[in-house]
C-alpha positions, 0 to 999 in steps of 0.5 A, a space after each residue: 392610487 392606481 397601480 403602475 402600468 408599467 411592470 417595471 415601475 413600483 408604485 410609492 405603496 407596493 411593498 417591496 420584498 427583498 430576498 435574502 441573499 444566499 450565502 456561498 460557503 467556500 470550497 475548503 469547509 465543504 465536506 463529500 458524503 456518502 452513505 458511509 463515509 465523509 471525504 475531507 482534507 487531512 487532519 494534521 498528524 496527532 502526537 504518535 503519527 508525528 513520532 513515526 514520520 519522525 523515525 522513518 519519514 515521509 515514503 508514500 510511493 506506491 512501489 516503495 517497499 516501506 509505506 508510512 500513512 499511505 493513501 494508495 494502500 487499503 485491506 479489506 479487512 480494515 475497520 472504519 475507524 483504523 489507520 493504517 501507518 505502516 506498510 512494508 514489503 520485502 527489501 526491493 533488492 530481493 527482487 534482483 534474483 528473478 530480474 536477472 532470471 527473467 532478462 537471461 530468460 529473453 536472450 535464450 531465443 537470441 542464443 538459439 538462431 546461432 545453434 545449427 539444430 533450429 535450421 531443421 525447424 520450419 519457420 512456421 514452428 520457430 515463430 510460434 516456439 519463441 511466442 510461446 517461450 516468451 508467454 512462459 517469461 513473462 509470466 513467471 516475471 509477472 507472478 514474481 512481481 505481484 508476489 512482491 507487490 502483494 505480499 504485504 506486512 501492515 502495521 495499524 493503529 490496533 493491529 499487525 497483520 500479515 498478508 502472504 499472496 504466494 500465487 494467483 489462487 492463493 492468500 493467507 491472512 493473519 493479525 493480532 491485536 497490539 496488547 497481544 504482543 509479547 515480544 519482538 525480535 529482529 535478525 539482519 543475517 548475511 553481508 548484502 542484509 547487512 549492506 542494504 539494511 533488511 532482515 526479519 521482525 519476529 513478533 510473538 503474540 498471545 493470539 491464535 496466531 502465535 507468531 508473525 513474521 515479516 521477512 526481509 523487510 527494510 529497516 527492521 529496528 524502526 519497525 520494532 520501535 514503532 511495534 514498541 511505541 504501540 505497546 506503550 501507548 497500548 498499555 497507557 490506555 
């Protein structure tokens, strides 16, 4: 039989090839991978993670004094199989003193305009001195903020970590495995810490770092409870 002259027409004895259809997976089942990690949707919390949520709630804001299972925070020394449970900073009320000092420093140039001695200074030097004063004030407040923000205490599924950020040039790191913790105590001293419920958590360890102190952290009794749960879980394993 002659073949069809029109390419759009198929002769009866021409074999018909049907190409298989491409299966498209839903986006929810697709994982984005790179050379080292796999990015996927959050898995449901484990029973122990749910205990942490029941004690602290779900605090994830990056400027919070206490972050629970934060996705906005990480540290360089963390292992791939290590999960951050809690990140703590000094209680927000501890920032009040330097904030008040900063506000006072900002108003000092305004007060100096009423001083008669300022009239003897030329306008050019007067502007430079005010600008220099504001730069010093900004540097002071910025350093205080960075010290509060980056001076953190971390509890992971494997250890406790203390990162001391004293200034832009000094960073101290210390940690201890959960199994090395010997004793945990807390101290809330003073009227203001009692009202706002913050204090120190003292962790005695058998590692190279004999003592790790979480200073002026919120809810110290809850932090102790989490550490006790981690120690019990470590002993069971």
